[in-house]
Phi, psi and omega in degrees: 000137180230132176246122186262150165259166184307137180163187182280174180296151182289155174285146173242020184298136179228347192283169174286158179259153184231164179298320180298319178300316181295314183298326180296327181264350186297320180299319179296318181295313183294325176295321180294312184292332178296329181266359184298132182206162174308135193214157160229144185293146180294324178229148181299137179267100183280359182272000180240154183268344167219161182072028182302330183261004180233329180277126184289159174302140185111347172251137178224163173261152171205153170251134180231123182275113182214135170056038175084005181230139171273093186283127171275132177234149161259139180216154175217160184071036187260025178286185190279355181286162184272082183263142173292156187260141168239127178256130180244117185249123184276175179245209184240137349267100187227186180214175169307329180302336178304332183264019186302330182272356179256337189299304182290317178303317179290326176296319180290341175276359173108020184243153165272111190253126186233123176236106180273150158288112187291166180313125179093000186236150165052223184281003169276001179245128174259315177245130182309137180288137178252154181301328182279356178292161181301128181273338186304322180299346180265005179298159185303310185290331176289327175293323174299318178299324176301311184292316178299316180296321177298314181302312182293320179298330180272003173096016184247119173282335179228156178239121183299320178205138170248124187240125182232140176245140176056234180294340174292337183291311176302322177298315178299318180299316181289328173304312182289329182287317188264340178226061178295343176290339180256308186269105192279343175199166185214141175235127177251123183249124180080303181279119179300157173296128185250143176283156175288136173307133192256135169277120187299139173284140175075017184292336179294334181265358181266105185267003178286148177294137180296146177291143176291135178290157178282125173271087187295329181290321177293320180293319179296319180293336182271358179297154176307324170253094190301136185225174174211157182274133184300326183294317178295319179296319183295340179272358183277162182294335184269354187295318181296315178300318179303317183276315185294325181242041178300144181302325182277353182091156183297321184298311181291326177299313181293317179302315180295320181296313179296319179294313186300325184264003184263174175290346178293332177274112190289352177282353180278096178229075188290149175220154176300139176267144187281329187198165177274072179230158182299318182297321179287314181299327182291355174286342182280156179298168186287352173285343173257310179248096191280160169296140188303321187263010181245149173265184182294319182299315179293322177300316182285331179300325180285348184249013183298127178290159179285167177300322179295318179295321178296316181296329182277349184282103182275337183277345179219090185281171176296328176294321175297317180298327177302319180295308182300309186293322179299317181291316183284333172297322181288317189261338193075189188245358189297324179302314178289324179293338178297336177294323175292319180299319178299317182292334182266353184260106183299336180293329182270359178259347185295330181297335183282345181295341177295342180261018178310129179084354183282125178261170172266118190249000174272162177305136185226155179215142176240140169217143175217172176276145179285356176243025181241136181284344180301333178301324189243002188297335172257102187307129176090343185294317181300317182288339186257014186298329179295340176281335178274330185237131178271347182227056180279105189272343182195143173232121186232125170254107190284124180297145175061034177229140170258224187287326183274058190305310183297335180270320184289322184225066185295325180300312182293319179299315181296321178296318178296316181298315183292324178292320178296316179298325175297314180294314185293331180287343174055000000 
């Protein structure tokens, strides 16, 4: 079932994409990105359910019922021609709106571009998610089913590229790993391509006692300056309450979080970490390795940008903040925090062991900000991406970008995407 908002007829494109197809649209995309600037729409866009004053005409909202969720999507390039599909998956705490600067450029390059509010986020949520709700729907493979179901509901048997940022990146990676027949290429933004956890070969003949695993949380807490890992904290029962009812309010919490992890915060000078040890991890800022006795709200309160810094921030305007804060005030954060809970729950990871040794074999591309720690937060992962991907066509560290790469440097991101799609289309 599909419920439309005002706009043109939906795309029914199903075909594969080609190099000629990409080249035909490249000029349009590059012309668009060359003119890209901080903006407010000249006229209100009544075809979208949020961002009416910031999202340009040509982008629309729709709800599509798939896999037990009425998914809200933003889409562009939805005319009646048979255009290949590009899926854009956001991270935490983000929305489909995170891709606002990519939707029209990719559509003008000849694609049907779809950015959903993912399970647990934005207008895909009717009733705020509670900690006690069933966690299984947030499992990795069920998230892949969400993306696959959306593509098929929109008339696409294949997806030219699935692009994921932050928590959207692992989902995109698994889409390409388990359904390469559908997802023809993949782009991972911020989160490096990760290998599947491996069942050791020959373990039946190894009679040595297994080495004790590192209890990183115990080690972090024992540091002279006691710390804790943000991922473990985000999986706790109190994290949503801490963020949703922060003393400074949701808007200021989000503003500080986006600023703190961006290139605007001059303390972001990432370097590769040598090992998965407390001393090495503690080199990262407190948005990753938190003070032991502080929650996220208190951590972000100390990182709030000044009024002058807010006024100077062109990539995230006050109008943009209105969209983010309104949605998270309405829904809370538990839906997004459930992605951390899945990653921290060993019971929900056992299903992935069936893919031991499975690589990503479709064309792949990685991009991160040259000022973001997400590139290196898992020691060794960035350097080992070629082991996860057999066709890694590009690795890009975007200058003057932190964690919010698609928002901070949209021109560069769009250029990288169009060039990759040209290469992947062969």
